[in-house]
N, C-alpha and C positions, 0 to 999 in steps of 0.2 A: 555588662552582658558579654559573655565570651563569644567570639566569632569562630564557628566551626568550618571544616573543609566543605561541608555540604552547602553552606551559605555562599561560599566563593564560586561554586560550580554554576555554570549557566543553566537556567531553567529551560526545560523542553517546551517548545511551543505546541499549541493544540493541533497544528497541522504537520508536525513532524512524523516521520515513519514509525518511530518507536514509541509514540505517544499512545495513550489509551483511546484516543479518538480514532486512530487508524485501526486498532483491533475491533472497535465497535462497528466501524463501517464494513470491515471484512465480514464479521458475523452477520450484520444486517443484509449484506449482499447475498450470502449463502442462504439465509432464511428466505429471502425473496425468490431466489432460484428454486428452492424446494416448494414454495407456495405455487410458483408458476408450473412446476412439474405436476403437482397434485391437481391444479385446475385443468391442465391438459389431459390428464387421465379422466377427469370427470367429463370433459368435453368429448373425449373419445367414447366413453360409455353411453352418453346420451345423444350422440350425433344422429342426424336424420338419415334414415334409410329409404331407399326407393323400392317400391313394390309395383310390379307390372301386372296388369289385368287386361283381359280381352273383353271388349264390349261389342255387342252385335248391333249393326246398323239395320235400317229398314230395307230388307231384301238385298243387302249388299255384302253379306258375310260379316266377319268379325274384324275388329280394329284394336290394336294394342295401345293402351294408355297407362300412365304411371301416376302413382300417388305417393306422398311422403308419409312416413310413419309418425312424424310429429311436426310441430310448428317450428322447431329449431331455436326457441328462445333460450333454453337452458345451455346448449352448447355455444350459442352466440354470446351469452353472458360470461361463461367461463373462459372462452377464447379471448374475449375483449379484455377481461381482467388480467389474463396471463400476458397479453400483448403489452398492456400498460405497465404491469409489474416488472417485466423484463427490461423495458425501456428505463424505468426508474432505477432499477438495480445497476444497469450499465452507466447511467448518468451519474449516480452518486459515487460509484467506485472510481470512475475515471476522473471526475471532478476533484475528488480528494487526492487522487494520485498525482494529478497535474499540479495542485497546490503544494503538495509535499515535495515534489521534485523541484519546483521553483524556489522553495525555501531552503532546500538542501543542495542546491546547485553548486555553491562554493566547495562543499565537502566532496561532492561527486566529481568535480573537475580535478581534484588532486589524485584521483585514481590513476595508477600507472597503466597506460593503454597497451604497453608491450608485455605486460605480465600475462601468464596463462589464465589466472582467475578472472582478469578483466575481459579477456577475449571470450571465455566461456559464458560469463554473465551477459555479455553483449549479445551473443547468439541466443541465449535463453530468453532474454527480455524481448528480442525481436520476434522469436518464434511465438511466445505467449501473446504478444501484442497482436500479431497478424491473425493467429488462430482464434483469439477472442472475438475479434471483429467479424471474422468469417462465420463463426458459430452464431453470433448475435444476428447477423444479417439473414442467415438461412432460417433460423428459428422465427424471426419476425415475419419473413415472407410466408412461411408455412401458416403461421397464425393469421396473417392478413388474408390469405386465400381461404382459410376456413371460415373466417368472419364474413367475407363477401358471399360465399356460397350459402351459409346458414341464414344470412339476412335476406336472401332472395325469395323465401317462401314463408314469410311470417303470416301472410294473409292468404286465405283460400288454399291452405296446404293440403286439405283433404279432397279438393276437387280434382278429378282426373285430368291429366294433361298429356299432350302428345310427346313432350320431352321434359326431362327433369335432370337438373344438375345435382350431383352428389359428390361427397368427399370420399376419397379412397380410404379403405381401412388402414389404420396406423398412421395417418397424417398428423393427428394431434399428439400421438405418442412420440413421433419423431420430433415434433416441435418441443415437447417437454424435455427430451434427451438433449437437444441442442441448447435449451435454456439452462439445464444443469451444467453442461460443458462450458457455457459462457461464464457463469459465475465462478466455477472452479478454476478456469484458466485466468480469469481476472484476479482471483486471490493468489494464484501462483505468480502472476506478474507483480503484484504488490510485494510478495515475499522475496522475489528476486531483486527488486529495487531496494528492499530493506537489507538484504545481504550485501549488495553493492555498497550501500552507505556504511555498513559496519566495517567492511574490508578497507574502504577509503579512510575511515577514522583510525583503524589500526595502523595503516601505512603512514598516516600523518603523525601518529604517536611515535612510531619507530624513527621517522625522519627527524622529529624533534630531539629524541634521545641521542641520535647520532650526531646532530649538530651541537648539542650541549657537551657531549663527550669530546668531540673534536676541538671545540673552543677551549675546553679545560686543558687538553694536552698541547694545544698550540700556544698557550700563554707562556712567556719566558719565565724561567724560575727566578725567584727572588735571590739577590746576592746578600750574603750574610753581612751585617754591619760590623765593622771592626770594634773590638772591645778595648777601651782605653784603660790601662792599669794606672792607678794612682800611686804616686810615689809616697813614701812615708812622710816626706817633708810637707807634702800637700795635704795629707790626711791629718797630721798632727800640727797643731798650731802652738808654737812655743810661747811660754808665759814670760812676759817681760816684767822685770822687777823695777819699779820706779822708786826713786828715793822719796821718802816722806819726811816731813819735818820732825817726826817723832823718833827717827832713827838715831839722831844725835843724842837724844836724852835717855836712851836706853842704857841701863847699866846692868851688868851681870853680877850676881852675888855669888 
């Protein structure tokens, strides 16, 4: 069986940047972010609203009390699912990213730190990393605030109360926007790390070619071996005539 060049190449691990697993996790993270955004829109559409009404007391005038427009079960469910989904997306993306970086660390260490591409990639990766965690933290805090408010009036929500906590309009929408920003920034961080790995591999290939070329030019030239010309006497072996006993008995007619 013939051995091809593809058989000699090292196989990609499942946790490499350029593997199919990495593309799958990036797509999964984006889909989870879109799902969180849709859930946040549903929570915004069904959020509980506060309605004020005036109630007349016995001979003491009127008193303002508030009631909720709903029990808050639907926005609570949507916000809770969005909270968990965003956390899962962030956990999956960064777990795979850390595993891929640990497996590709020898190749990434060969990247020239003084080159312009390495400096730009360092700034880009740092920016994407920080902004990803900031957007994730803000989105989770907004969702947690919405969950805590909506869970406070699951019972007796139609009973008038002197004070009612409510969520401002657009809070769940803002949480959805931060969720989308989180997954897209995490994907950009993954693509930046993938680009850094490819640049380091290209630099390593160029370095190997330079070393091979320099080793070939540095090797001393071979001295030509002297060609020994054979003399005619050495090439031709003279025939020696030995006397035979029949020579004496030979007669010529």
